[in-house]
C-alpha positions in Angstrom: 174.6 -49.7 21.8 172.3 -51.8 24.0 170.1 -54.3 22.1 166.7 -55.3 23.4 165.5 -58.8 22.5 161.8 -59.4 21.8 160.5 -63.0 21.3 157.4 -63.9 19.4 155.8 -64.7 22.9 156.7 -61.1 24.0 155.2 -59.6 20.9 152.0 -61.6 21.2 151.8 -60.4 24.8 151.5 -56.8 23.7 148.3 -54.9 23.7 146.6 -54.8 20.3 147.7 -51.1 19.5 151.2 -51.6 20.9 151.7 -54.7 18.8 150.4 -52.9 15.6 152.7 -49.9 16.2 155.7 -52.1 16.9 155.2 -54.4 13.9 154.4 -51.6 11.5 157.7 -50.0 12.5 159.8 -53.0 11.5 159.7 -52.5 7.8 161.2 -49.0 8.1 160.4 -46.0 6.0 157.3 -46.5 3.7 155.8 -44.4 1.0 153.0 -42.1 2.1 150.1 -42.1 -0.5 146.6 -41.0 -0.8 144.4 -43.5 -2.8 141.4 -41.7 -4.5 138.3 -43.3 -5.8 134.8 -42.4 -6.7 131.5 -44.4 -6.4 128.6 -44.9 -8.8 126.8 -42.0 -7.1 129.7 -39.6 -7.6 130.9 -39.5 -4.0 134.7 -39.4 -3.8 136.8 -41.3 -1.3 140.3 -40.6 -0.2 142.3 -43.1 1.9 145.8 -42.9 3.4 147.8 -46.0 2.3 151.4 -46.8 3.3 151.5 -50.2 1.6 152.0 -49.2 -2.0 154.9 -50.9 -3.9 156.4 -51.4 -7.3 155.7 -54.7 -9.1 157.1 -54.3 -12.5 157.8 -51.7 -15.4 156.8 -53.6 -18.4 153.8 -53.5 -18.0 153.9 -50.7 -15.4 152.3 -52.4 -12.4 151.9 -51.1 -8.9 150.5 -53.0 -5.9 149.0 -52.2 -2.6 147.7 -54.1 0.4 144.3 -53.2 1.8 143.3 -54.4 5.3 140.5 -56.9 5.8 136.9 -55.9 5.4 135.9 -58.1 8.3 137.2 -60.5 10.9 137.1 -64.0 9.4 138.5 -67.3 10.6 142.0 -67.9 9.4 142.3 -70.3 6.5 143.5 -73.8 7.1 147.3 -74.3 6.9 148.1 -70.7 7.7 150.0 -69.5 10.8 148.3 -70.8 13.9 149.2 -67.6 15.8 147.8 -65.2 13.2 146.0 -62.5 15.1 142.5 -61.7 14.0 141.4 -60.0 17.1 142.8 -56.6 16.5 140.1 -53.9 17.1 140.7 -52.3 13.7 139.9 -55.6 11.9 136.3 -55.8 13.1 133.6 -55.5 10.2 134.1 -52.1 8.8 133.3 -50.7 5.4 136.2 -50.4 2.9 135.0 -47.8 0.5 138.4 -47.7 -1.4 138.2 -51.4 -2.2 134.5 -51.3 -3.0 134.9 -48.5 -5.4 137.9 -50.0 -7.1 135.9 -53.2 -7.6 133.0 -51.3 -9.0 134.7 -48.8 -11.3 138.2 -50.4 -12.0 139.9 -47.1 -11.7 141.7 -45.3 -9.0 144.6 -42.8 -8.4 147.6 -42.8 -6.2 148.8 -39.5 -4.9 152.2 -38.7 -3.1 151.8 -37.1 0.2 154.1 -34.1 0.5 155.3 -32.3 3.7 152.7 -29.6 2.9 149.6 -31.9 3.3 150.7 -34.8 5.6 148.3 -33.7 8.4 145.4 -33.7 6.0 146.5 -37.0 4.6 146.6 -38.6 8.0 143.2 -37.3 8.9 141.7 -39.2 6.0 142.2 -42.4 8.1 139.2 -41.3 10.3 136.1 -43.3 9.6 133.8 -40.8 8.0 130.3 -41.6 7.0 129.8 -43.0 3.5 128.1 -39.9 2.3 131.0 -37.7 3.3 133.9 -37.2 1.0 137.3 -37.2 2.7 138.3 -34.5 0.2 135.7 -32.1 1.8 136.3 -33.3 5.3 140.0 -32.6 5.4 140.3 -29.7 3.0 142.0 -31.3 0.0 141.0 -30.5 -3.7 139.7 -32.9 -6.3 141.1 -32.5 -9.8 140.4 -34.6 -13.0 141.8 -35.3 -16.5 140.0 -36.5 -19.5 139.6 -40.3 -19.6 140.1 -40.9 -15.9 136.8 -41.0 -13.8 138.6 -41.1 -10.5 139.9 -37.8 -8.9 143.5 -36.8 -8.3 144.6 -34.8 -5.3 145.3 -31.4 -6.7 147.9 -30.6 -4.0 149.9 -33.7 -4.7 152.9 -33.0 -6.9 153.3 -36.6 -8.1 150.2 -38.6 -8.9 149.1 -41.4 -11.2 146.0 -43.1 -12.4 145.7 -47.0 -12.5 143.3 -49.6 -14.0 142.8 -52.5 -11.8 144.4 -55.7 -13.1 144.2 -58.1 -10.2 142.6 -58.3 -6.8 143.8 -61.3 -4.6 142.6 -62.0 -1.0 145.6 -63.2 1.0 144.4 -66.2 3.1 147.1 -65.9 5.8 145.5 -62.8 7.4 142.6 -61.8 5.1 144.2 -58.7 3.7 143.7 -57.9 -0.1 146.4 -57.4 -2.7 145.3 -54.9 -5.4 147.4 -54.7 -8.5 146.9 -51.9 -11.0 148.4 -50.9 -14.3 149.6 -47.2 -14.5 147.6 -45.3 -17.2 148.6 -41.6 -16.7 151.3 -39.9 -14.6 151.2 -36.2 -13.5 154.4 -34.8 -11.9 156.1 -31.5 -11.4 158.4 -31.0 -14.3 161.4 -30.2 -12.0 161.4 -33.7 -10.6 161.9 -35.7 -13.9 165.5 -36.3 -15.0 166.8 -37.1 -18.3 167.4 -40.8 -17.6 163.9 -41.3 -16.2 164.6 -40.9 -12.5 162.1 -39.1 -10.5 163.6 -36.9 -7.8 160.8 -37.2 -5.2 162.8 -35.3 -2.6 162.7 -32.3 -4.8 158.9 -32.2 -4.5 158.9 -32.7 -0.7 157.5 -36.2 -0.8 157.0 -37.5 2.7 157.7 -40.9 4.1 155.9 -42.7 7.0 157.3 -45.1 9.7 155.1 -47.1 12.0 151.4 -45.9 11.9 151.8 -42.3 12.6 155.3 -40.9 12.1 155.9 -38.7 9.1 159.3 -37.7 7.7 161.1 -35.7 5.2 164.2 -37.1 3.5 167.9 -36.2 2.9 169.4 -38.1 -0.1 172.8 -39.7 0.6 173.5 -40.1 -3.1 172.5 -41.9 -6.4 174.8 -44.7 -7.2 175.9 -46.3 -10.5 174.6 -49.6 -11.7 176.3 -52.3 -9.7 178.7 -54.6 -11.7 181.2 -57.2 -10.3 184.1 -55.7 -12.0 183.6 -52.1 -11.0 182.8 -50.4 -7.8 179.7 -48.3 -7.5 180.2 -44.6 -8.1 178.2 -41.5 -7.1 176.0 -40.2 -9.9 175.4 -36.6 -10.6 171.7 -35.6 -10.6 
């Protein structure tokens, strides 16, 4: 296998979009999720987010990273080479973040192989008065006690109440942490030990900025202990 070596100087010399695709690929497969919100006028918003991650189970916390709302000078004592000139970082509205700040409620909806094209299309910059649900042909659904919409076509979705919003000074992205309040999932996916078999409901993964994947499980493994080798688990 031939290995190609890229230095930081090589990477900084890439064109903006080339660099963005390259760096976004480094972290490997990521979860593909649609974040749904609603504003005070009742206009819904749907955004494709690939930066959702587990924070803790007690309480049940999930984080996500939202890109900057505008280009700002990097804070002192941050990386000198931090790039703030990417075309995507120019001053643009971030309706998802604005709605979360105003209402405190949002939902995260797994993207399945059946809807990945519509999910990707939500990343287009629609006018504020246009709901991405309507624009891409996905369906809003609601449950009592949750003001934000869910994506009806998603087979695993959950609502969250915002707990913390923290700007990251190193590149002006925003960390949003929410506490899970309701989970809606296809019954076939939930195992007796609590494991959710997301492959059984065709949840998709994303790599880079625009590559979508289905998955094939290798195995579930037993809890690792120093005195016992791991073993494959039945699911």
